C-alpha positions in Angstrom: -26.6 -54.6 -26.4 -27.7 -58.0 -25.6 -29.5 -57.6 -22.5 -29.5 -61.2 -21.1 -31.1 -60.4 -17.8 -34.5 -59.5 -19.3 -37.1 -62.1 -19.2 -40.3 -60.1 -20.0 -41.1 -57.1 -21.9 -44.6 -55.5 -21.8 -46.5 -52.3 -23.0 -48.3 -50.1 -20.6 -51.5 -48.9 -21.9 -53.0 -47.3 -19.0 -52.0 -46.0 -15.4 -52.6 -49.1 -13.8 -50.0 -51.0 -16.1 -47.3 -48.6 -14.8 -47.4 -50.7 -11.3 -44.0 -52.3 -11.3 -43.3 -55.8 -10.3 -39.7 -56.5 -9.0 -37.0 -56.0 -11.4 -39.1 -54.4 -13.9 -37.7 -51.0 -15.5 -39.9 -48.3 -17.3 -38.5 -47.2 -20.7 -39.9 -45.0 -23.4 -37.5 -44.5 -26.3 -35.0 -46.9 -24.5 -31.9 -45.2 -26.3 -29.9 -45.4 -23.2 -31.3 -48.4 -21.6 -30.5 -50.3 -24.5 -27.1 -49.2 -25.1 -25.2 -50.8 -22.0 -25.9 -54.0 -19.4 -28.6 -53.7 -17.1 -28.0 -56.2 -14.8 -30.6 -54.9 -12.2 -33.4 -55.3 -14.7 -35.5 -58.3 -15.4 -38.3 -56.7 -17.3 -39.2 -54.0 -19.4 -42.4 -51.9 -19.3 -42.6 -49.7 -22.4 -44.7 -46.6 -22.2 -44.3 -45.4 -25.7 -47.6 -46.9 -26.3 -49.4 -44.7 -23.7 -52.0 -42.3 -25.7 -50.4 -39.1 -24.1 -50.4 -35.9 -26.6 -46.9 -35.1 -27.2 -47.7 -31.3 -27.0 -50.7 -29.5 -25.1 -51.5 -25.8 -24.8 -51.8 -24.8 -21.1 -54.5 -22.3 -19.9 -51.8 -19.6 -19.2 -50.6 -19.9 -22.9 -47.8 -22.0 -22.0 -46.8 -25.6 -23.3 -47.2 -29.3 -21.6 -44.6 -31.6 -23.1 -45.5 -35.1 -22.6 -42.6 -37.4 -21.2 -42.7 -39.7 -24.2 -42.5 -36.8 -26.9 -39.3 -37.3 -28.9 -36.5 -34.7 -28.8 -36.6 -34.3 -32.5 -40.4 -33.6 -32.3 -39.9 -30.8 -29.8 -37.1 -29.4 -31.7 -39.1 -29.2 -35.3 -42.4 -27.8 -33.3 -43.9 -25.2 -35.7 -42.4 -21.8 -34.5 -45.1 -19.7 -32.8 -44.3 -15.8 -33.1 -45.6 -15.3 -29.3 -42.9 -17.5 -27.9 -39.4 -16.0 -28.7 -37.8 -18.5 -26.4 -38.8 -21.5 -28.5 -35.7 -21.2 -30.4 -34.1 -22.8 -27.3 -35.9 -26.1 -28.2 -33.5 -26.7 -31.3 -30.5 -25.3 -29.7 -30.7 -27.5 -26.8 -31.6 -30.4 -28.8 -28.5 -30.1 -30.8 -26.4 -29.8 -27.7 -26.9 -33.6 -27.2 -24.1 -35.7 -28.3 -26.6 -37.9 -30.5 -27.2 -38.8 -34.1 -30.5 -37.7 -35.9 -31.5 -41.0 -35.6 -31.6 -41.0 -31.7 -32.9 -37.7 -31.6 -35.8 -39.4 -33.4 -36.4 -42.1 -30.7 -35.1 -40.6 -27.5 -37.6 -38.8 -25.2 -37.5 -35.5 -23.6 -38.8 -37.5 -20.3 -36.1 -40.1 -20.7 -33.4 -37.6 -21.2 -34.6 -35.7 -18.1 -34.9 -38.7 -16.0 -31.4 -39.9 -16.8 -30.2 -36.7 -15.3 -27.0 -36.6 -16.5 -25.1 -33.2 -16.0 -25.0 -33.0 -19.8 -28.6 -33.8 -20.3 -29.6 -31.3 -22.8 -33.5 -31.6 -22.1 -32.6 -30.6 -18.5 -30.7 -27.5 -19.8 -34.0 -26.7 -21.6 -36.4 -27.4 -18.8 -34.7 -25.8 -16.1 -33.6 -22.8 -18.2 -37.4 -22.2 -18.8 -38.6 -23.1 -15.4 -40.5 -26.0 -16.4 -42.4 -28.2 -13.8 -42.3 -31.7 -13.8 -45.8 -33.4 -13.4 -45.3 -36.7 -11.7 -47.5 -39.8 -11.2 -47.2 -41.5 -7.9 -48.0 -45.2 -7.1 -50.8 -44.4 -4.9 -52.7 -42.7 -7.6 -51.9 -39.0 -6.4 -49.9 -36.6 -8.6 -47.1 -34.4 -7.6 -45.4 -31.5 -9.2 -41.7 -30.3 -8.7 -39.5 -27.7 -10.8 -37.2 -29.4 -13.0 -34.6 -27.2 -11.6 -34.8 -29.0 -8.3 -35.9 -32.4 -9.8 -32.4 -33.4 -10.9 -30.2 -33.7 -7.9 -26.8 -35.0 -9.2 -24.9 -37.1 -11.9 -27.7 -39.5 -12.8 -29.8 -38.7 -9.5 -33.2 -37.3 -9.2 -36.1 -37.1 -7.0 -38.1 -39.8 -8.4 -39.4 -42.2 -5.8 -39.8 -46.0 -6.5 -42.8 -46.3 -8.6 -43.1 -42.9 -9.6 -43.2 -41.9 -13.4 -42.6 -38.6 -14.9 -45.9 -37.8 -17.0 -45.1 -34.4 -18.5 -43.2 -31.1 -18.1 -45.2 -27.9 -18.0 -43.4 -24.7 -19.5 -45.1 -21.7 -18.4 -45.9 -18.8 -21.1 -43.9 -15.9 -19.1 -41.0 -18.2 -20.0 -41.7 -18.8 -23.6 -42.6 -15.2 -24.1 -39.1 -14.1 -23.0 -36.1 -13.3 -25.1 -33.6 -15.9 -25.0 -29.9 -16.7 -25.3 -27.9 -20.0 -25.5 -24.1 -20.8 -25.4 -22.5 -24.3 -25.1 -18.7 -25.5 -25.4 -17.0 -28.7 -25.5 -13.5 -29.4 -25.4 -13.8 -31.7 -28.7 -15.6 -30.6 -31.8 -18.1 -33.5 -31.6 -17.6 -34.1 -27.8 -20.1 -33.8 -25.0 -20.8 -30.5 -23.8 -18.6 -29.1 -21.1 -20.9 -26.2 -20.4 -24.4 -25.3 -21.2 -25.8 -22.0 -20.4 -29.1 -20.5 -21.4 -30.5 -17.1 -20.4 -33.7 -15.3 -20.8 -35.0 -11.8 -20.3 -38.6 -11.9 -19.3 -41.1 -9.5 -20.6 -41.3 -8.0 -16.8 -37.5 -7.4 -17.0 -36.5 -10.4 -14.9 -33.2 -12.2 -16.0 -32.7 -15.6 -15.6 -29.7 -17.8 -16.2 -29.2 -21.7 -16.4 -26.0 -23.5 -15.9 -25.8 -27.1 -16.9 -23.5 -29.7 -18.0 -20.6 -27.6 -16.1 -22.4 -28.5 -12.9 -23.6 -32.0 -11.4 -27.2 -30.4 -11.1 -28.9 -27.4 -12.7 -27.9 -23.9 -11.4 -30.6 -21.3 -12.1 -29.8 -17.7 -11.0 -32.6 -15.1 -11.0 -32.4 -11.2 -11.0 -35.2 -8.8 -11.0 -33.3 -6.8 -13.6 -30.1 -7.4 -16.0 -27.3 -7.6 -13.3 -23.9 -6.1 -14.2 -21.3 -8.1 -15.5 -19.3 -8.3 -12.2 -22.3 -9.3 -10.2 -23.1 -12.4 -12.8 -19.6 -13.5 -12.8 -19.1 -13.4 -9.1 -22.6 -15.5 -8.4 -21.5 -18.0 -11.4 -18.0 -18.6 -10.2 -19.3 -19.0 -6.3 -22.0 -21.5 -7.5 -21.6 -24.9 -6.2 -21.5 -28.5 -8.2 -18.8 -27.8 -10.6 -16.8 -31.1 -11.3 -13.8 -32.5 -12.9 -13.7 -35.4 -15.5 -12.0 -36.5 -18.6 -14.1 -33.8 -20.6 -13.1 -30.8 -18.4 -11.6 -29.6 -15.3 -13.7 -27.9 -12.6 -11.8 -24.4 -13.0 -12.4 -24.7 -16.5 -16.0 -25.5 -16.2 -16.4 -22.7 -13.7 -14.6 -20.2 -15.9 -16.3 -20.8 -19.5 -19.7 -20.8 -17.6 -19.1 -17.1 -16.5 -17.7 -16.2 -20.0 -20.8 -17.9 -21.8 -23.2 -16.2 -19.3 -21.6 -12.8 -19.8 -22.0 -13.3 -23.6 -25.8 -13.8 -23.1 -26.1 -10.9 -20.8 -24.6 -8.5 -23.4 -26.6 -10.2 -26.2 -29.8 -9.3 -24.5 -28.6 -6.0 -23.3 -28.1 -5.2 -26.8 -31.3 -6.1 -28.3 
């Protein structure tokens, strides 16, 4: 895309470089930014050169994923036996309507910050209780669950000047057994519903509904719920919507069916 409003392009190397001038926009992989007109932007601040380790182990045994980590690098991270739920990394990456070339450039943080309903990294991070680590322009930091960070189709809680630094996935989520389902009306179409589920080592069951709702819907139960309870809770959730890729009623119904498949799968293991 020829972005004829852009008159400046600079690389950020330090936190101070992230102070934006009027009209500047932060990009990492830039796969969405450079795909369509950006008439409100006059400058680009590229954070791909900041020296953030793509992946870091957390003290609790969990994983920190830098906002600049590429989706392909997360999907192909060497498997660790202590993390059964790691299989969701590749499953959610493959739910993204994108070629392998895009996955090698697009970043985890960029996908989360775009906050589209069918953002596959939102599906992953919300389903694994990831917490967003955000740099504020006054030099402070704040933390927020990805589950509440995304507020609608393309909207989130980032304030002007704030930058997503990383997402922390807790060990208790990675240690869980997991399930994954997705559906689309077209074979190569955008996901109409993505459902993740996990059974934690303490018996808690967590299911995440995305793509079919405008924001992540995460349901938690102290133990595996019965089929009727799960269906009722999913069907009564807010945020289902209609667009050319699926009606609200269809999204609601298929989300309940996919979640029940995961519940049954985790019950039988």
